[in-house]
Every structure is written in structure tokens, then in C-alpha cells.
N, C-alpha and C positions, 0 to 999 in steps of 0.2 A: 818851268813845266814844259814837257815835250808835247809836240803837236800829235794828235791821234793819228794812227796809221789808217789808211783807207780801208784796209781789210777789217780792222777792228770796228771802225765806224759803220761799215756796211753790215757786219754781223749784229751790232747793237740795234741799228735801225731795222734790219730784217727781223730780229727777235721781237722788237716792240710791235711792229706791224703784224707779225704772226700772232702775238698774244692778243692784240686788240681784235683781229679778225676771228680768232678762235672763240673769244668771249662773245662777240657779236653773233657768230653762227650758233652757239649754244643758246643764246637768248632767243633767237628766231625760232629754233626748234621747240623750245619750251613754250613760247607764245603760240605757235601753230598748234601744238598738241592741246594746250588749254582751250584755244578757240574752238577746236573740233570736239572737245570733251573726251579725248582719248587719253589713256594712261601714258605717262612719260616712259616709254620703252622703245629702244631702237631694235629693229629687226635685222636679220642678216642682209636683207635686200637694202635696207637703209644704210647699213654699214658699207655694203659694196658700192652703192651710189656715191657715198661720201668719199670712200677710198679712191674710186676711179676719178672723181672730180679733183681730188687733191693731187693725184698722180698727173693728170692732164695739166693742171695749173703749174706744177713744178717743172714739167717738160717745157711749157711755154716760157717760164722764167729762165730756165737753163738755156733755151735757144735765143734769148734776147741778145742782140748785138752780133749774132752770127750773120755772115754775108749770105 
């Protein structure tokens, strides 16, 4: 059996972390809405906040290891 390529291993680990993070984020959104007694509906502002947070996070990850 061949040793896994570093790229493949990085993609698999990144995908698993992304999946777990996404499920955790959805769980937190649901819990917060239920606690507040609000309907489970994301507004445009909520979507924009989440999108900007994801973009910022991805920029930080992309800049990892740069001098």
C-alpha cells in the first residue's frame, strides 16, 4: 500500500475539520434561535456576517506560513 500524499492528507483533514466546524456552527445557530424564541430564518445581514467571517478565516489560513 502506498503512503498517502501530503496534499491528499491535507485535503482529507481539511475537509473533515470543515465538516465538523460547519455542523457545529449550524447547531449553535439553531440553539441560539431556539433560546431566543425566534424562528429559524437567516436574514441577509446574517448571511453577510457569516460570509465575511468565512472570507476572513480563509484569508488567515491562506496567509499561514508566509514570511
